[in-house]
N, C-alpha and C positions, 0 to 999 in steps of 0.2 A: 270243323268238329263233326263226326258222324251223327246220325239220328239216334243210335243206341246210347252213345256217350251222353248227348244232350238230354235224352229221357232220364238217364240215371242221375244227372245233375239236378233235374227239376224234382225228382223224386226225393233226393237228398237234402234239398233246400229247406223243407218244413222241419226236418229233423235237427238240422244244424241251428235253425233259429230257435227251436224248442230247447236244444241244449244250452245255447247262449242265456235264454231267460232262466233256465234251471239254475245254472252257475251264479247268475245275478241274485236270484231269490235266496239261494243258500248263503251267499255273502251277507245278505241283509238279515237272514233269520237266524242263522247259528251264531252262538256266542262267540265274541272275539275277545282277545286278551289285551287289556290296556298296557301300552308300553311302559308306563310309568309305574303303576301300582300292582299290575298282574291280574287284576280283577277281570272276570268275564262280564260282558254286557251285551245284550242282544240288540239294542237299538242305537249303535254307535254310528250308523250312517257312513260305514267305512271310514271312520276316524280313527286315529291311532290311540286316542286318549278317551277315558270314560268320561262322563259329565262331571263327576267329582273332581278329578284331577284338572279337568279344563278350567273349571271355576276357581280352584285353588291356586293355580300356578301362573296365570296370565295377567292377573290384576296387579301389576307393578306400579306404584306411584312413585316414579323415578324422575328427578330433574337431571337432565343430561346436557352435555355440551352439544349445541346444534350442529357443530361441524364433524366431530368424531364419536359423538354419542357416549363418551365416558361418563359415568355418573358423577355428579357434582356433589360436593360435600355440604353445601349450604342450602338453605330453603327460601322459597319465596322470592327468588331473584329473577327480575325481569327487566329487560331493557326498555327504553322509551318507545321503541317501535313494537313492543309486545313480544319480540323474539326472545328465546331462551338465551342464556348466557353462553359464552364461548370460553372454554378452559384456557388457562395460562399458556400451555405449549402451542395450542392452536393460534392464540393471539401472537405469540412470539415468533412462529415458523408457521404460517398457514399452510396446510397441505393443498395437493393439486385438486382435491375434491371440495366441493362447497358444503355438502350436508349429508348427514347419515341418519337413517331411520333404522331402528332395531325393535324387536318384540320385548325381549327380556335380558336380563343378565345370564351369562353362561354360569349356571349354578345348579346344584342338586335340587329336585331330581331332573331338571329340564336338560341337563347335558346328556341324559339318556336318549333324548329325541335326535340330538345331533349325531352321537354315536351310533345309534340304530340306523340313522339314514346313511351315513358315510361308510360304515363298516358292516352293517347288516342288511342293506338294500331295503330298508323299509320306506318305499317311495311315497307311501301315504303321508309320512312326515313332511315331505316336501311340499305336498299340496296344502297341508295344514299351515306351514310357515307362509306360503304364498298368500293364502286367504287372509291371514293376519296382517302381512304387510300391505296387501290391497286396502284393508280398511284403514290402516295408518295413513297411507297416502290420501285417500279419500277425506280424511279428517284433517291432514295437515297442509295439503297442497292445493293451490289455487290452479285454475286452468292456464293462467300465465306461466306457471312454473311447473306445468306437467311435462313429463319426459316424452321424448320423441321415439326412442327406441330402448328396449330392455335387452341387456347382454349379460351373460355370466362371466365370473372370473374362470379362465379356462384352466384345465389340468394339462400337465405334460403328457405327451402321447403315451409314454410308457405307463404312467400312472392310470390314464384312461383305460389302456388295454386291460391292465391288472384288475381294475375295479370293475370295468363294464359300464360305467356311467359317470357323469359328472353331476355331483350332488347340487352344485350352483345352478346348473342348467335345469335340473328337475325343479327347482324353485322359481327360476327365471321364466320358464314356459307358462305355467298357470298364472304367475304374476302379470305377465304381459296381457293374458287374456283378461284379467280383473281390471287392468288399466285401460284396455282397449287400444292398445298400441303394438307396433310390431315388436317380435323377438328375433334376435340374431345370435345363434350359438357360435357363429365363427367370425364375429367382428374382431375379437381379439385372438391372438395366437400366442401361446406360451413357447418362447423359443429357447429356454434354458430349463433343463430339468433339475430344479432346485431341490435342496434338502427339505425335509419336512419342518416347518416353521416351529412347531411345538417344541423342538429339540434345541432351539437357539435363544440367546438373549436378544435384547431389544436392537443393539447395534448390529449384531450378527444377522438379524432378520432383515434389517434394511439393505445391508449388502448383499444378501442372499438374493433378493428379488430386484435389486436395483435396475437391471437391464433384461427382465425376464419376459417382457411382453412386446408384441408387435402388432400394430393395427393393420388389419387386413381389407377394411372397407372405408369409403369415404365418410368422415365424420364432421367435416367443417361446419360450423353453426349449429350443431345438434346438441340437445340435452340428453345425455346418456344416464340411464339407470342401470347401475353396476351392482350385481347380485352376488352374494356369498352366504354361506351358512353360518360361519363363526368369524368374529372379528376380535383379535387379540391385541397386537400392537398397532395394527393398521398399515403395516408395511406393505402387505401385498396389494391392497386396495390403493394405496398411495402410488405404488409403482405403476399399476394399471391405469390409474386416473392420469398420471404424468405422461404416459405414452399416449393417451386419448388427447389430452391438451395439447401435446407436441404436433398432433395432426389437425388442430384446429377446432376440436370440440368446444362448444360454448360454456357448457355446464355439465358437471358430473355429480350425481346423487347416489350414495350407497343405500342399498337395501339389504340389511343383514338380519338373520333370524336371531342370533344370540351373540352378546357382547361380554367379554370379560370385564370384571369389575375394576381391574388395573391393567395397564399396559405391560 
């Protein structure tokens, strides 16, 4: 690089630095619209929700199946070990994953968060989900049961190109930082471009993703944290966990933002 070019770069550096800070201050100072209620709030700290919606929508007192996180209909049920009950389907046919953590039900108005992330590119929502799931992990998991690696449910290549990002990876990356463990976006590969799960019934969903995933990294003996934005039937997570277990994964724990109340 010649002297004039180097001099121009040195002269431009303070302006670029000042520009970055100006944009950061503007994001913090200017009103932002809450994704749920639409109200403007000036001190949201780059969060997608205003403090009122945050307080109103995350405080769910839900008893859930510890395996699949489906809400249970009875109250006060705990086993001798202190662990939450397992639903009848998981008792009858245990899935390939051992546990599922979720933040809340997929319900109004919270579904707007998932829709805004997946189809609107509201990536701040992914960070919100990750922070919440990180708090759940800290509250619920001991160091003995801490994950070794965080990995997202992958998108098919065509869908990734169309959308421009994988919403599960956008959650998994900050979640891994919160858990202080590595994140690997390419540990799993989707080898079949499946139909959207929302259009199918339960049996069709299971057939749709039955052989959709391939493991691309060694996972023998590892505890994997498998991340997705929404869990409905659990068929996608089941297929991914089954692929991981076939390659020797020791344990699979799902971390999902929102869970439908029924399969």
